[in-house]
C-alpha positions as CSV (number, residue, x, y, z in Angstrom):
1,M,23.5,48.8,-4.6
2,D,21.5,45.5,-4.4
3,D,23.1,44.7,-1.0
4,L,21.8,47.8,0.7
5,V,19.0,47.5,3.2
6,L,16.6,50.2,4.3
7,V,17.0,51.5,7.8
8,G,14.9,54.7,7.6
9,R,13.4,57.6,5.6
10,V,14.0,61.3,6.1
11,A,10.7,62.8,7.3
12,R,11.6,66.4,7.1
13,A,14.2,69.1,8.0
14,H,14.6,70.0,11.6
15,G,15.8,73.5,12.7
16,N,18.1,75.7,10.6
17,R,21.4,73.8,10.9
18,G,20.8,71.0,8.4
19,Q,19.4,68.4,10.7
20,V,16.7,66.0,9.6
21,I,14.1,63.9,11.5
22,V,14.1,60.2,10.5
23,N,11.3,57.7,10.5
24,P,13.2,54.6,11.3
25,D,12.6,51.3,9.5
26,T,14.8,49.2,11.8
27,D,14.4,47.5,15.2
28,F,17.8,48.8,16.1
29,P,17.7,52.6,15.7
30,D,20.4,53.2,18.4
31,D,22.8,51.0,16.4
32,R,21.9,52.3,13.0
33,F,21.7,56.0,13.9
34,R,24.9,56.8,15.9
35,V,27.7,59.3,15.5
36,G,30.2,58.0,13.0
37,A,27.8,55.6,11.3
38,V,27.7,55.8,7.5
39,V,24.3,55.8,5.7
40,M,23.6,55.8,2.0
41,V,21.2,58.6,1.2
42,G,18.7,58.8,-1.6
43,P,18.4,57.1,-5.0
44,S,22.1,57.9,-5.8
45,A,23.1,56.2,-2.5
46,T,25.5,59.0,-1.5
47,A,27.5,58.0,1.5
48,R,27.1,60.4,4.4
49,V,28.6,60.1,7.9
50,I,26.2,60.9,10.8
51,R,27.9,63.7,12.8
52,E,25.2,64.4,15.4
53,V,22.3,62.4,16.7
54,R,19.6,62.6,19.3
55,F,16.3,61.0,19.7
56,H,12.9,62.6,20.2
57,Q,9.8,60.5,20.7
58,G,11.5,57.4,19.3
59,R,12.7,59.1,16.1
60,P,16.3,60.1,15.5
61,I,17.2,63.6,14.6
62,I,20.5,63.5,12.8
63,A,23.0,65.8,11.2
64,L,24.8,64.4,8.2
65,E,28.3,65.5,6.9
66,G,27.9,67.8,3.9
67,I,24.3,68.9,4.9
68,E,24.7,72.3,6.6
69,T,21.6,74.3,5.8
70,M,17.9,74.0,6.2
71,N,17.5,74.2,2.4
72,E,19.9,71.3,2.0
73,A,18.1,69.3,4.7
74,E,14.6,70.1,3.1
75,A,15.9,68.6,-0.2
76,L,16.3,65.3,1.6
77,A,12.7,64.9,2.6
78,G,11.5,61.5,1.7
79,A,15.0,60.2,1.0
80,E,15.7,56.6,1.9
81,L,18.6,55.9,4.3
82,K,20.3,52.5,3.7
83,V,23.3,50.6,5.0
84,P,25.1,47.6,3.4
85,A,23.5,44.3,4.3
86,A,26.9,43.1,5.6
87,A,26.8,45.9,8.2
88,A,23.4,44.7,9.5
89,G,25.0,42.0,11.7
90,T,23.8,38.6,12.8
91,L,20.5,38.3,14.7
92,P,19.6,35.9,17.5
93,E,18.0,32.6,16.5
94,D,14.3,32.9,15.4
95,T,14.7,36.6,14.8
96,Y,14.6,38.1,11.3
97,Y,15.3,41.4,9.5
98,H,12.2,42.9,7.8
99,Y,13.9,42.7,4.4
100,D,14.4,38.9,4.9
101,L,10.6,38.4,5.4
102,I,9.3,40.8,2.7
103,G,8.6,38.8,-0.4
104,C,8.1,35.5,1.4
105,E,5.0,33.5,0.4
106,V,2.7,32.8,3.3
107,A,0.6,29.6,3.3
108,D,-1.4,27.8,5.8
109,Q,-0.4,24.3,7.1
110,S,-2.5,22.6,4.4
111,G,-0.4,24.5,1.7
112,T,-3.1,26.9,0.7
113,S,-1.5,30.2,-0.3
114,I,-2.5,33.3,1.7
115,G,-0.3,35.7,-0.2
116,P,3.2,37.4,-0.2
117,V,4.5,39.4,2.7
118,T,4.6,43.1,1.6
119,G,5.7,44.6,4.9
120,V,6.4,44.1,8.6
121,E,4.8,46.4,11.1
122,G,5.5,47.0,14.8
123,T,8.4,46.5,17.1
124,M,10.6,43.4,17.4
125,E,8.5,42.3,20.4
126,M,5.1,42.9,18.7
127,S,5.7,42.5,14.9
128,R,3.0,41.7,12.4
129,L,3.4,40.4,8.8
130,V,1.5,42.5,6.3
131,V,0.3,40.0,3.6
132,A,-1.3,40.8,0.3
133,G,-4.2,38.3,0.5
134,S,-6.7,37.6,-2.3
135,R,-9.4,39.6,-0.5
136,G,-7.2,42.4,0.7
137,E,-4.4,43.1,3.3
138,V,-4.0,40.5,6.0
139,L,-2.2,41.2,9.3
140,I,-0.6,38.1,10.9
141,P,1.1,38.4,14.3
142,L,4.8,37.3,14.0
143,V,4.7,34.8,16.9
144,A,5.8,31.2,17.1
145,E,2.3,30.1,18.0
146,I,1.1,31.2,14.6
147,C,4.1,31.3,12.4
148,K,5.1,27.6,12.5
149,E,7.8,27.7,9.9
150,I,9.9,30.6,8.5
151,D,12.3,29.7,5.8
152,V,13.9,32.9,4.4
153,V,16.1,30.9,2.0
154,R,13.1,29.2,0.3
155,R,11.1,32.4,0.8
156,R,8.2,30.6,2.5
157,I,6.3,31.1,5.8
158,V,3.8,28.5,7.1
159,V,1.2,29.7,9.5
160,N,-1.5,28.2,11.7
161,P,-3.7,31.2,12.3
162,P,-6.4,31.1,15.0
163,D,-9.9,30.6,13.9
164,G,-11.3,33.8,12.4
165,L,-8.0,35.7,12.1
166,L,-7.9,35.6,8.3
167,E,-11.6,36.4,7.9
168,L,-11.4,39.2,10.4
169,N,-8.6,40.8,8.4
170,A,-10.4,40.4,5.1
171,A,-13.5,42.0,6.6
172,G,-11.5,45.1,7.6
173,G,-11.8,44.2,11.3
174,K,-15.6,43.9,11.2
175,P,-17.2,40.7,12.5
């Protein structure tokens, strides 16, 4: 169970044939949510095969084997959908899975700690690290100009933020 990675969460039931709407937690929803793919559902990590899929406004609407009614689908609301980490595949150089970045310690180039990464927001092209800073949440764009070193093995990210970025975040976006 430790080698499972989150790819989405069931938002709610859709229709009366056991389908659910998924809030994806992946940069690759077309790969993760396709007919025949297996996802592990909920805290018991029950394996379910995706038997139907379509996308509406960027979110997959899926039908899972063994879920036939609206009541069964409603019971899945909030359930996490995971896949084995080995099924995630290899990424291009300088690209990272969210789960590789979450938990990394972020520091500036002088070594001063900013805080740990608690999440990653946005699309692959416009991602932001969500960092638990000492004065609140800090959002740091995940771009090479700012994130100078990313070492997921050592769980460390070194950043060179532009002047005012950290203070802007700590002030809640107010100058």
